[in-house]
N, C-alpha and C positions, 0 to 999 in steps of 0.2 A: 240159636239158643242164647238166651240172656244169662249172664252171670253177674252176681253182685259181689264186689269185694269191699271190705270195710277196714278203715284205719290203716291204710298202706301208704308208704311214702311214694311220691310221684317224682319223676325226673324227666328233664328235657321236655317240658310241656310246650306245645304250640296249640293252644286252645282258643285263643282270641282271634288269631289270624293264621291261615295256612302257611307253612314254611316248606321250602324245598331243601333237601340235602343232596349235594352232588348234582347229578343229572336227573334226579327224580322229580316227579310231579309234586307241586306244592300240596300239602295236606295238613289237616289237624292231626296231632299225634302226641303220644306220651309213652313213657315207660313207667311201669309200676314195679316197685321193689317188693319181692315176695320172699318171706322167710321159708327156707327149705323145710320140708316135713311138717309144715304148719297145717292147720285145718283148711286155710285158704288155698294152699298149694294142692292139697288133696282134692278139694272141690273143683279147682280149675282143671286138674288132670282128668277127673271124672267127667266134667263137661266136655272136654276135648275128645275124650274117648266116645262119648255119646254122639257128638257131631260126626266123628269119623265113622261110627257104626251106621248112622243114618245114611251117610253118603256112599260108603264103600261096602256095606253089608258084611259078608263073610270074609272079605279081604281087608277089613278095617285094621286089624292088628298088624298085618304085614305092611300095609301102606303107612300107617302111623309110625311104625318103627323106622322106616326109611325117611319119612319127613322129619322126624325128631332128630335123627342122625345128621341130616342136612340143615338143621335149624330152620326148617320151613313150617314151623308151628309157632303160634303167637307166644306160647309159654316156653321159655328156654331155661332148662335146669343147669345153668352155669352162670358165672358172673358176667356182667356186661363189660365188654372190653373195647378199647379204642382200636379200630381196624388197622390204622397205620402203625401205631407203636406197639400194639398188643397188650398194653397195660390196662389193668382193671380200673374202671372209673371209680372215683371216691364215692363211698356209700354202697357200692355193689359188692364189696368184698364178702365172700362166703354167702352170697345171696343169689337168688334166681330172679328172673324178671319176666313180666308180661308186657308185650308191646301192643299198642293200639294205634290204629291209623285209619283216617277217613278223608278222602280227597274231596268229597262233595258236601257233607253236612257238618256244620259247626255243632260241637257238642253243647248240650244244655248244661249250664253251670248254675248251681245254687249256693248261697252262702249259708252260714250256720243257722240263720233265722228262717231258712227255707224260702228266701226271696230269690227269684230268678235274676241273674245278672245279664244285662244286655250289652253294656259298653265294654270295649276292649280293655280300656284302662282299669276298670273294676275287676275284670277277670285276671289281668296280668298282675294286679296288686294282691289278689287273694290267692292265686294258684302259682306257686313257684317251686323250683327244684328243692326237694327236701321236706316239703310240707306234707302233712298227713291228710288223706282224702278218703271219701267213699266214692265208688264208681260202679256204674252199671254198664256192662259191655256186651256187645253181640258177638258171639263166636259163630263162624260159618266155614264150611268146607268149600274150597275152590278146586275145581277140576275142569279146566278149559284149555284153550290154546296157549295160555301163559303158564300152564303147569298145575301141579297139585300143591295145596297148602291147607293149613287150618289157620284162618285169620281171626 
């Protein structure tokens, strides 16, 4: 299911080239800072519930509750914190976040004039932590040998 978010701040973008964090596989990724109780937060939650309902049918509510508690859902209703220090990252205070990650496909990036950007340098100069963006993201339920999630 696709969801469109508008005029949200982006953080930690790796959109021009895939990046690996820790032992993870290199991927294109970003965090989107979402205002709690906003219309966007409500729309994201509804979309996640719809994806869960489609995948887990009558068990969706219970499965989604467990996944949310374990932070195995793309939308986290808490501030984004540094895993080592436990401190909230600047800009995430009193905010929620939506994480996006794709290890295979480079995201399509357009500038304000709706011109598709191809070069890594153009993308990196246009999209940086703290800037406001519009994004279209695919939400999907994972239920396989690696576990359950809503990505």
